[in-house]
C-alpha positions as CSV (number, residue, x, y, z in Angstrom):
1,M,3.3,29.0,41.8
2,A,5.8,31.3,43.4
3,G,9.3,29.8,43.2
4,W,8.2,26.8,41.3
5,N,11.2,24.7,40.4
6,P,10.6,21.0,39.3
7,F,14.3,20.3,39.6
8,K,14.2,20.6,43.4
9,R,12.1,17.5,43.8
10,K,13.7,14.3,45.1
11,A,14.9,11.9,42.5
12,P,16.0,8.3,43.1
13,T,19.6,7.3,43.3
14,P,20.6,4.7,40.6
15,K,20.8,1.8,43.1
16,A,17.5,2.7,44.8
17,A,15.6,3.2,41.5
18,L,17.0,0.1,39.9
19,A,16.0,-1.9,42.9
20,E,12.6,-0.1,42.9
21,A,13.1,0.8,46.5
22,S,11.7,3.9,48.3
23,D,15.0,5.7,49.1
24,S,15.8,8.8,47.1
25,A,18.4,11.5,46.8
26,V,17.9,15.1,46.0
27,V,19.1,16.1,42.6
28,K,21.8,18.7,43.3
29,P,21.9,21.9,41.3
30,L,23.8,21.9,38.0
31,V,25.9,24.5,36.2
32,R,24.5,26.8,33.6
33,G,25.6,26.7,30.0
34,N,29.2,26.5,28.9
35,A,31.1,28.2,31.8
36,R,34.2,26.1,31.7
37,R,37.0,26.1,29.2
38,G,39.5,23.4,28.5
39,A,43.1,23.7,27.3
40,E,43.4,25.0,23.7
41,P,44.1,22.2,21.2
42,V,47.3,22.2,19.3
43,G,46.6,22.5,15.6
44,L,43.3,21.8,13.9
45,P,40.9,19.3,15.4
46,R,41.1,15.8,14.0
47,F,38.9,12.7,13.9
48,N,39.9,10.3,16.7
49,T,38.9,7.1,14.7
50,T,39.1,6.1,11.1
51,A,36.1,5.3,8.9
52,S,36.7,1.6,9.8
53,D,36.3,2.5,13.5
54,Q,39.9,2.0,14.3
55,M,42.0,4.4,16.4
56,S,43.6,7.0,14.0
57,G,46.8,7.3,16.1
58,R,46.8,11.1,15.8
59,G,44.6,13.8,17.2
60,G,43.5,11.6,20.1
61,D,44.1,11.6,23.8
62,R,44.3,9.1,26.6
63,F,40.5,8.7,26.5
64,S,40.3,7.9,22.8
65,A,39.3,4.3,23.4
66,V,36.7,5.4,25.9
67,R,35.3,8.0,23.5
68,A,34.9,5.2,20.9
69,K,32.9,3.1,23.4
70,L,30.9,6.1,24.4
71,R,29.7,6.7,20.9
72,H,28.4,3.1,20.8
73,A,26.9,3.2,24.3
74,F,24.7,6.3,23.8
75,T,23.2,6.7,20.4
76,P,20.6,9.5,20.5
77,S,20.4,9.8,16.7
78,Q,20.0,6.0,16.1
79,P,17.7,3.3,17.4
80,I,19.0,0.6,19.7
81,A,19.8,-2.7,17.9
82,D,22.2,-4.2,20.5
83,R,20.3,-6.0,23.2
84,R,23.0,-5.3,25.8
85,L,22.0,-1.6,25.5
86,F,18.3,-2.1,25.4
87,A,16.9,-0.6,28.7
88,G,13.7,-1.6,30.4
89,R,10.5,-2.2,28.4
90,D,10.6,-5.9,29.4
91,D,6.8,-5.9,30.2
92,V,6.0,-4.1,26.9
93,L,8.1,-6.5,24.9
94,K,6.6,-9.5,26.7
95,T,3.0,-8.2,26.0
96,I,3.8,-7.7,22.3
97,I,5.3,-11.1,21.9
98,R,2.3,-12.7,23.6
99,S,-0.2,-10.9,21.4
100,I,1.7,-12.2,18.3
101,E,2.4,-15.7,19.5
102,D,-0.7,-16.6,21.7
103,Q,-3.4,-14.5,20.1
104,R,-2.1,-14.4,16.5
105,L,-2.9,-10.7,16.4
106,H,-1.4,-8.0,14.2
107,V,0.3,-5.2,16.2
108,V,0.2,-1.4,16.0
109,L,2.7,0.6,18.0
110,Y,2.3,4.3,18.2
111,G,3.5,7.3,20.3
112,E,5.6,10.4,20.2
113,R,8.8,10.8,18.3
114,G,11.9,9.6,20.2
115,I,9.9,7.3,22.6
116,G,11.8,4.2,21.4
117,K,9.4,2.6,18.9
118,T,12.1,1.7,16.3
119,S,14.4,0.3,19.0
120,L,11.5,-1.8,20.3
121,V,10.7,-3.3,16.9
122,H,14.4,-4.0,16.3
123,I,14.6,-6.0,19.6
124,L,11.3,-7.6,18.7
125,S,12.7,-8.6,15.3
126,Q,15.7,-10.3,17.0
127,A,13.5,-12.2,19.3
128,A,11.3,-13.4,16.4
129,V,14.4,-14.5,14.4
130,E,15.5,-16.5,17.3
131,A,12.1,-18.2,17.2
132,R,12.7,-18.9,13.5
133,Y,10.2,-16.5,12.2
134,I,10.9,-14.9,8.9
135,V,11.1,-11.2,9.6
136,V,10.7,-8.6,6.9
137,Y,11.6,-5.0,8.0
138,T,10.6,-2.0,5.9
139,S,10.9,1.7,6.8
140,C,8.1,3.6,5.1
141,G,8.5,6.8,3.2
142,A,6.2,9.5,1.9
143,N,5.7,7.7,-1.4
144,S,5.3,4.1,-0.1
145,N,2.7,2.1,-2.0
146,F,1.2,-1.3,-1.5
147,D,2.6,-3.0,-4.7
148,E,6.2,-2.0,-4.1
149,T,6.2,-2.7,-0.4
150,F,4.7,-6.1,-0.4
151,R,6.5,-7.3,-3.6
152,A,9.7,-6.6,-1.7
153,A,8.3,-8.5,1.3
154,A,7.4,-11.5,-0.9
155,A,10.9,-11.6,-2.2
156,D,12.1,-12.3,1.3
157,I,9.9,-15.3,1.8
158,P,11.4,-18.5,0.3
159,L,9.2,-20.6,-2.0
160,L,10.2,-23.5,0.2
161,F,7.4,-22.7,2.6
162,H,4.6,-22.6,-0.1
163,S,2.3,-25.6,0.3
164,G,2.2,-26.1,-3.5
165,F,5.9,-26.7,-3.9
166,S,7.9,-29.6,-2.4
167,P,11.4,-29.1,-1.0
168,T,12.9,-30.9,-4.0
169,A,11.0,-28.9,-6.6
170,A,13.2,-27.2,-9.2
171,E,11.9,-23.8,-8.2
172,T,12.5,-24.4,-4.5
173,E,16.1,-25.7,-5.1
174,K,17.1,-22.7,-7.1
175,G,16.1,-20.4,-4.3
176,S,12.9,-18.9,-5.7
177,S,10.6,-16.8,-3.5
178,L,7.0,-15.9,-3.3
179,A,7.7,-12.9,-5.4
180,D,8.2,-15.2,-8.4
181,L,4.6,-16.2,-8.2
182,L,3.2,-12.7,-8.2
183,P,1.4,-11.4,-11.4
184,P,2.8,-8.5,-13.3
185,E,-0.2,-6.3,-12.7
186,P,-0.3,-4.2,-9.5
187,L,-0.6,-6.3,-6.4
188,S,-3.8,-6.1,-4.3
189,P,-4.4,-7.0,-0.7
190,R,-6.5,-9.9,-1.8
191,K,-3.9,-11.4,-4.1
192,F,-1.1,-11.0,-1.5
193,G,-3.5,-12.5,1.2
194,D,-4.3,-15.4,-1.1
195,L,-0.6,-16.1,-1.5
196,C,0.1,-15.9,2.2
197,A,-2.7,-18.3,3.0
198,K,-0.7,-21.0,1.3
199,L,2.3,-20.7,3.6
200,T,3.2,-23.6,5.8
201,G,6.0,-24.6,8.1
202,T,6.9,-21.1,9.2
203,R,5.5,-17.8,10.4
204,V,6.3,-14.4,9.0
205,L,6.4,-10.9,10.6
206,I,6.2,-8.0,8.2
207,I,7.3,-4.8,10.1
208,L,6.3,-1.5,8.6
209,D,8.2,1.1,10.6
210,E,7.5,4.8,10.4
211,F,4.1,4.0,9.0
212,D,3.0,7.6,9.7
213,R,5.3,8.9,7.0
214,A,3.2,7.2,4.2
215,E,1.1,10.0,2.7
216,S,-1.1,7.7,0.5
217,G,-4.5,7.1,2.0
218,S,-5.0,4.2,-0.4
219,F,-1.8,2.6,1.0
220,R,-3.1,2.8,4.5
221,R,-6.5,1.4,3.5
222,D,-4.9,-1.5,1.6
223,V,-2.8,-2.4,4.6
224,A,-5.9,-2.4,6.8
225,E,-7.7,-4.6,4.2
226,L,-4.7,-7.0,4.2
227,I,-4.9,-7.3,8.0
228,K,-8.5,-8.2,7.7
229,N,-7.8,-10.7,4.9
230,L,-4.9,-12.4,6.7
231,S,-7.0,-12.7,9.9
232,D,-10.0,-14.1,8.2
233,R,-8.0,-16.7,6.3
234,L,-5.8,-17.7,9.3
235,G,-2.7,-16.6,7.5
236,R,0.7,-17.3,8.9
237,V,1.7,-13.8,8.2
238,Q,1.3,-11.0,10.8
239,L,1.9,-7.3,10.4
240,V,3.6,-5.0,12.9
241,L,3.0,-1.3,12.2
242,A,4.9,1.5,14.1
243,G,4.6,5.2,13.8
244,V,4.3,8.6,15.4
245,A,0.7,9.3,16.3
246,A,-1.3,10.7,19.2
247,D,-3.9,7.9,18.9
248,L,-4.6,4.7,17.0
249,T,-7.0,6.1,14.4
250,E,-4.5,8.8,13.5
251,L,-2.1,6.1,12.4
252,V,-4.4,3.5,10.7
253,E,-7.5,4.2,8.6
254,H,-10.7,2.2,8.7
255,I,-10.0,0.9,12.2
256,P,-13.5,-0.3,13.0
257,S,-13.3,-3.1,10.5
258,I,-10.0,-4.5,11.9
259,R,-10.2,-3.5,15.6
260,R,-10.6,-7.1,16.8
261,N,-7.7,-8.3,14.6
262,I,-5.1,-6.0,16.1
263,F,-3.3,-5.4,19.4
264,S,-2.6,-1.7,19.7
265,L,-0.1,-0.2,22.2
266,R,0.8,3.4,22.9
267,V,4.5,3.1,23.8
268,P,4.8,4.6,27.2
269,K,7.3,7.0,28.8
270,M,10.1,5.2,30.5
271,T,10.1,4.9,34.3
272,E,12.8,6.5,36.4
273,A,14.3,3.0,36.9
274,E,14.4,2.4,33.1
275,V,16.1,5.7,32.4
276,L,18.7,4.8,35.1
277,Q,19.2,1.5,33.3
278,I,20.1,3.5,30.1
279,V,22.8,5.2,32.2
280,A,23.9,1.9,33.8
281,N,24.2,0.2,30.4
282,G,26.3,3.0,29.1
283,E,28.6,2.9,32.1
284,R,29.2,-0.8,31.6
285,E,29.8,-0.5,27.8
286,A,31.9,2.7,27.8
287,D,34.0,2.2,31.0
288,I,32.7,5.6,32.2
289,K,31.0,6.4,35.5
290,F,28.1,8.7,36.2
291,D,28.0,9.7,39.9
292,A,24.7,9.4,41.7
293,D,23.8,13.0,41.4
294,A,24.6,13.1,37.7
295,S,22.4,10.0,37.1
296,A,19.6,11.6,39.0
297,S,19.9,14.8,37.0
298,V,19.6,12.8,33.7
299,V,16.4,11.3,35.1
300,T,15.0,14.7,36.1
301,V,15.6,16.3,32.7
302,A,14.8,13.4,30.4
303,R,11.2,13.2,31.6
304,G,11.0,9.5,30.6
305,S,12.3,10.0,27.1
306,P,14.9,7.5,26.0
307,Y,16.0,9.9,23.3
308,L,16.7,12.7,25.8
309,A,18.4,10.4,28.2
310,N,20.7,9.1,25.5
311,L,21.4,12.6,24.2
312,L,22.2,14.0,27.7
313,C,24.4,11.0,28.5
314,H,26.2,11.2,25.2
315,H,27.0,14.9,25.6
316,A,27.8,14.8,29.3
317,G,30.2,11.9,28.8
318,H,32.2,13.8,26.2
319,V,32.2,16.9,28.4
320,A,33.8,14.9,31.2
321,L,36.4,13.3,28.9
322,D,37.2,16.7,27.5
323,E,38.0,17.8,31.1
324,G,40.2,14.8,31.7
325,R,37.8,12.7,33.7
326,A,36.1,9.4,33.3
327,T,33.5,10.3,35.9
328,V,30.5,12.4,35.0
329,I,29.2,15.0,37.5
330,P,26.1,17.1,37.5
331,A,28.0,20.0,36.0
332,D,28.7,17.9,32.9
333,V,25.0,17.1,32.6
334,A,24.2,20.8,32.8
335,E,26.6,21.6,30.0
336,A,25.0,18.7,28.0
337,V,21.6,20.5,28.5
338,G,23.1,23.7,27.0
339,Q,24.4,21.7,24.0
340,A,21.0,20.1,23.6
341,V,19.2,23.5,23.7
342,R,21.4,24.7,20.8
343,E,20.5,21.6,18.8
344,F,16.8,22.0,19.5
345,E,16.8,25.6,18.6
346,A,18.1,24.7,15.1
347,R,15.0,22.6,14.6
348,V,12.5,25.3,15.4
349,P,11.7,28.2,13.0
350,T,13.6,31.4,13.8
351,P,10.5,33.5,14.6
352,I,9.3,30.9,17.1
353,Q,12.8,30.8,18.7
354,A,12.7,34.6,19.1
355,Q,9.2,34.4,20.6
356,V,10.3,31.9,23.2
357,R,13.3,34.0,24.2
358,R,11.1,37.1,24.4
359,L,8.6,35.3,26.7
360,F,11.4,34.0,28.9
361,E,12.7,37.5,29.3
362,K,9.1,38.8,29.8
363,G,8.6,36.7,32.9
364,Q,6.6,33.8,31.3
365,A,9.4,31.2,31.8
366,E,7.5,29.3,34.5
367,S,4.3,29.4,32.6
368,M,5.9,28.0,29.5
369,A,7.8,25.4,31.5
370,L,4.6,24.2,33.2
371,A,2.9,23.8,29.8
372,A,5.9,22.1,28.3
373,R,6.2,19.7,31.2
374,A,2.5,18.8,30.9
375,A,2.9,18.1,27.1
376,L,6.0,15.9,27.7
377,S,4.2,14.1,30.5
378,I,1.0,13.1,28.7
379,D,2.4,13.0,25.1
380,G,-0.4,14.7,23.4
381,P,-2.8,17.7,23.5
382,I,-2.9,19.3,26.9
383,S,-5.6,20.9,29.0
384,A,-5.4,23.2,32.1
385,A,-6.1,20.1,34.2
386,D,-3.1,18.4,32.8
387,M,-0.9,21.3,34.0
388,V,-2.4,21.0,37.4
389,A,-1.5,17.3,37.5
390,A,2.0,17.8,36.1
391,G,3.1,20.8,38.2
392,E,2.6,22.8,41.4
393,V,-0.1,25.2,40.0
394,T,-3.8,25.9,40.8
395,A,-6.6,25.3,38.4
396,R,-7.1,29.1,38.0
397,K,-3.5,29.7,37.3
398,A,-3.4,26.9,34.7
399,E,-6.3,28.5,32.9
400,E,-4.5,31.8,32.9
401,I,-1.4,30.1,31.4
402,V,-3.4,28.5,28.6
403,E,-5.0,31.8,27.7
404,T,-1.7,33.7,27.8
405,L,0.3,31.2,25.7
406,T,-2.5,30.9,23.2
407,A,-2.6,34.7,22.8
408,E,1.2,34.8,22.4
409,G,1.1,32.2,19.6
410,I,2.8,29.4,21.6
411,L,-0.3,27.2,22.0
412,K,-3.2,26.6,19.6
413,R,-6.6,25.1,20.1
414,S,-6.8,21.4,19.4
415,Q,-9.7,18.9,19.3
416,D,-11.5,18.9,22.6
417,G,-11.9,15.7,24.6
418,D,-13.6,14.6,27.8
419,G,-15.4,17.9,28.1
420,E,-12.1,19.8,28.3
421,R,-10.5,22.4,26.0
422,R,-7.3,21.0,24.7
423,F,-4.3,22.7,23.1
424,T,-1.1,21.8,21.3
425,F,2.1,23.7,20.8
426,V,2.4,25.4,17.4
427,E,5.6,23.4,16.7
428,E,6.2,19.8,17.4
429,G,9.6,20.3,19.0
430,L,8.6,23.3,21.0
431,P,7.8,21.6,24.4
432,T,11.2,19.9,24.4
433,L,13.0,23.2,23.5
434,I,11.1,25.1,26.2
435,W,11.7,22.4,28.8
436,M,15.4,22.2,28.1
437,T,15.8,26.0,28.1
438,W,14.1,26.1,31.5
439,A,16.5,23.5,32.7
440,Q,19.5,25.3,31.4
441,R,18.4,28.6,33.1
442,N,17.5,27.0,36.4
443,F,20.4,24.6,37.1
444,Q,23.1,26.3,39.0
445,P,26.7,25.2,39.7
446,D,27.9,23.4,42.7
447,P,31.5,24.7,43.0
448,R,32.6,22.3,45.7
449,Q,31.7,19.3,43.6
450,A,33.4,20.8,40.5
451,R,36.6,21.5,42.4
452,A,36.6,18.0,43.9
453,A,36.2,16.4,40.5
454,T,39.1,18.4,39.0
455,G,41.3,17.9,42.1
456,S,41.7,21.7,42.6
């Protein structure tokens, strides 16, 4: 345990990882916090682009065009909808498509927040549209209900594909949809299933994203009943559900009755090669360069999270441009870590922030980092054994860490599994905050590289 520092491990260079070769490069130390200062701006800050995404012509610098491209290349707060920026997940996407196309299954995608579920369904939607599927996308909310959700879906399905209407029928020619055939009373899974059973000449994907946000148990049960109905009647409509969940039953109720009708997939963490592909895609689109050590640093900190990778690349790219460079170095990534820490702190209640800072100063930094790393690695409740697997710590020390962090109000007992006691962090965003704070405090500057980058 003494001197444990996960950032000293070897991490692959971009070329080696993308080629899935065995060569690797040591991730060099990074700078702490915001140690550097740029020239003071003249006058008040201005937007560099207009609301129509055009250069404003004032308040910018020689990198204004690069900044605009960078904002498009790395979008941590938005899903990926541009296939040129979609990194990795080829096998995952292929598996989903085959389950839909070959097995005619409904699909349930689940996993932690920020793992890329929405980006995945956007790219899946594009592939389905290319194959001439009718795709209906809905983002669920707390008050989502079956009648409203599936009436809207029916409105997107042309009456042209209903077996009871010919292409020359008056209703078809005036552009009617399946919604025009629905009764005025609340829609039930059976009625919607009956309607879908009469579709011909096309296939339909109804995507319910953020399904976990729907608070209504009846809505979830109705969706499960619809899946069963569509499957039993060989309907040409398939559902894709996506949401934040630790396991399948947490996302969809009444699973036993529909288990054989669905393909479920826990969206996995990205591999190192896939994270490096995010970096490479951004380099290509933004005309900016991440040196090998900066790219490897992103891999080390991101821990397989596409959200964290995009966030770090976004901030680090802007840091480099602010310093007058189009090349990102590890010091820029370190400063990006500091910016990320401030963002994550704002999402955690103030008392918990204070407790984390107190424990860091109390000498519990490594213990918390080990627990956070385990939580980010397995994406769910952790046990002492998970900490042993994720970091350089003995089983006895791992048990001590669990007891200490539970007593300090950082961990809480979760549902046990596989004969092991399992624990979760008291706040959802706490593992990420702790991990990034640990990174911020343990990355140190490499003055030689910083001087070489600035030409001093």
